[in-house]
C-alpha positions as CSV (number, residue, x, y, z in Angstrom):
1,M,-112.1,-96.6,-145.2
2,W,-114.2,-98.7,-147.7
3,V,-114.6,-97.1,-151.1
4,R,-117.1,-98.5,-153.7
5,E,-119.3,-97.4,-156.6
6,A,-122.8,-96.4,-155.5
7,W,-124.5,-98.4,-158.2
8,D,-123.2,-101.7,-156.8
9,P,-126.1,-103.5,-155.1
10,T,-123.9,-105.3,-152.6
11,Q,-123.6,-103.5,-149.3
12,I,-121.5,-104.1,-146.2
13,N,-122.8,-103.7,-142.7
14,P,-120.3,-101.9,-140.4
15,N,-121.7,-104.0,-137.5
16,G,-120.4,-107.1,-139.4
17,F,-116.9,-105.8,-138.8
18,A,-117.4,-105.5,-135.0
19,A,-115.1,-108.5,-134.4
20,F,-112.3,-106.7,-136.3
21,I,-112.8,-103.0,-135.6
22,A,-115.3,-100.7,-133.9
23,P,-118.1,-100.1,-136.5
24,S,-117.8,-96.3,-135.8
25,D,-114.2,-96.5,-137.0
26,L,-115.3,-97.6,-140.5
27,T,-115.9,-95.0,-143.1
28,L,-118.0,-96.0,-146.1
29,C,-117.6,-94.0,-149.3
30,N,-120.0,-94.3,-152.3
31,T,-118.7,-92.9,-155.6
32,K,-120.3,-92.3,-159.0
33,D,-117.8,-94.4,-161.1
34,Q,-114.4,-96.1,-161.0
35,T,-112.6,-92.8,-161.8
36,Q,-114.0,-91.2,-158.7
37,T,-113.4,-94.4,-156.7
38,L,-109.7,-94.3,-157.6
39,A,-109.5,-90.6,-156.8
40,V,-111.1,-91.0,-153.4
41,A,-108.9,-93.9,-152.6
42,E,-105.7,-92.1,-153.7
43,E,-106.5,-89.0,-151.6
44,A,-107.3,-91.1,-148.6
45,L,-104.1,-93.1,-148.9
46,R,-102.0,-90.0,-149.4
47,S,-103.5,-88.1,-146.5
48,G,-102.3,-90.6,-143.9
49,A,-105.5,-90.0,-142.0
50,V,-106.5,-93.7,-142.3
51,S,-104.3,-96.7,-142.0
52,L,-106.2,-98.9,-144.5
53,V,-108.2,-98.1,-147.6
54,V,-110.2,-100.9,-149.2
55,V,-111.3,-100.2,-152.7
56,L,-113.8,-102.3,-154.7
57,L,-113.1,-102.2,-158.4
58,N,-115.2,-103.8,-161.2
59,K,-112.9,-102.9,-164.2
60,P,-109.3,-103.6,-164.8
61,L,-106.8,-101.3,-163.0
62,G,-104.4,-99.7,-165.4
63,L,-100.6,-99.5,-164.7
64,T,-100.8,-95.7,-164.2
65,E,-103.7,-95.9,-161.8
66,G,-102.1,-98.7,-159.8
67,R,-98.8,-96.9,-159.6
68,R,-100.6,-93.7,-158.4
69,L,-102.3,-95.7,-155.6
70,Q,-98.9,-97.3,-154.6
71,L,-97.2,-93.9,-154.4
72,A,-100.1,-92.4,-152.4
73,A,-99.9,-95.3,-149.9
74,R,-96.2,-94.9,-149.6
75,D,-96.5,-91.1,-149.1
76,G,-99.3,-91.5,-146.5
77,K,-97.7,-94.5,-144.8
78,S,-101.0,-96.4,-145.2
79,T,-102.1,-99.6,-146.8
80,G,-104.3,-100.0,-149.8
81,L,-106.3,-103.2,-150.6
82,A,-108.0,-103.5,-154.0
83,I,-110.7,-106.1,-154.2
84,I,-111.0,-107.0,-157.9
85,P,-112.7,-109.6,-160.0
86,E,-110.7,-112.7,-160.9
87,G,-108.5,-112.0,-164.0
88,M,-108.4,-108.2,-163.6
89,G,-105.2,-107.8,-161.7
90,S,-102.9,-104.8,-162.0
91,N,-99.3,-105.1,-163.2
92,A,-98.4,-102.4,-160.6
93,A,-99.5,-104.6,-157.7
94,E,-96.7,-105.6,-155.4
95,T,-98.6,-108.7,-154.4
96,R,-101.7,-110.5,-155.5
97,W,-103.7,-112.8,-153.3
98,R,-106.5,-115.2,-153.8
99,C,-108.6,-115.8,-150.6
100,T,-111.2,-118.5,-150.5
101,P,-113.3,-120.0,-147.6
102,V,-112.5,-123.5,-146.5
103,F,-115.1,-125.8,-145.0
104,D,-113.6,-127.5,-142.0
105,P,-115.8,-130.5,-140.8
106,K,-113.6,-130.9,-137.7
107,H,-115.0,-127.7,-136.3
108,S,-118.5,-126.7,-135.3
109,P,-120.8,-125.3,-138.0
110,W,-120.8,-121.8,-136.5
111,D,-117.0,-121.6,-137.0
112,S,-116.8,-120.4,-140.6
113,T,-113.7,-118.4,-140.4
114,L,-111.2,-120.8,-141.9
115,Q,-109.8,-119.4,-145.1
116,K,-107.1,-120.4,-147.6
117,W,-104.9,-117.5,-148.6
118,E,-102.7,-118.0,-151.7
119,L,-100.0,-115.5,-152.6
120,I,-100.1,-115.8,-156.4
121,K,-97.9,-112.8,-157.2
122,N,-95.0,-111.3,-155.3
123,K,-92.5,-108.9,-156.8
124,S,-90.1,-109.2,-153.9
125,G,-90.4,-112.8,-152.5
126,T,-91.7,-116.2,-152.9
127,L,-95.3,-117.5,-153.4
128,G,-97.1,-119.6,-150.9
129,V,-100.4,-120.9,-149.4
130,W,-101.6,-120.3,-145.8
131,Y,-104.7,-121.5,-144.0
132,V,-105.8,-118.9,-141.5
133,R,-108.5,-118.5,-139.0
134,W,-109.7,-115.3,-137.3
135,D,-109.4,-115.4,-133.5
136,P,-111.9,-112.9,-132.1
137,T,-110.5,-113.1,-128.6
138,S,-107.0,-112.0,-129.6
139,R,-108.2,-110.0,-132.6
140,R,-105.5,-111.7,-134.7
141,L,-105.2,-114.1,-137.6
142,I,-104.0,-117.5,-136.6
143,V,-102.1,-119.7,-139.2
144,V,-103.4,-123.2,-139.0
145,P,-102.4,-126.4,-140.7
146,P,-104.6,-127.6,-143.7
147,T,-107.5,-129.9,-142.8
148,G,-106.8,-133.6,-143.2
149,E,-108.5,-135.8,-145.7
């Protein structure tokens, strides 16, 4: 499930997820404001009916709201992913990641899936950096070494 405020002009195309999941398996939810966005995400997480809820936020996430999402995910045995602008993290978050694309001149121009994933907050472990590439054949992330200079 992908939850976002309806006023946001950026749209996702379910067909763009075809390499990851069947487009028919993706539910898009448009809400009127962040309060409703958080409520929909919380209910979806708690229900256990979906395994992943992605929520787009444009304002800081308070400690109470973040903790409610955590508890809902735990109760529903599901995963919540909040996509938030830089600098608007939640203190309730178990982990915080920064994901950026990486240009890799060694690969063909059509292969734009190399990414750098940085674990910048981790309440129960260490921090780190991984370079990953999506493999559409196996439908898995592949950890790859960083590109050489």
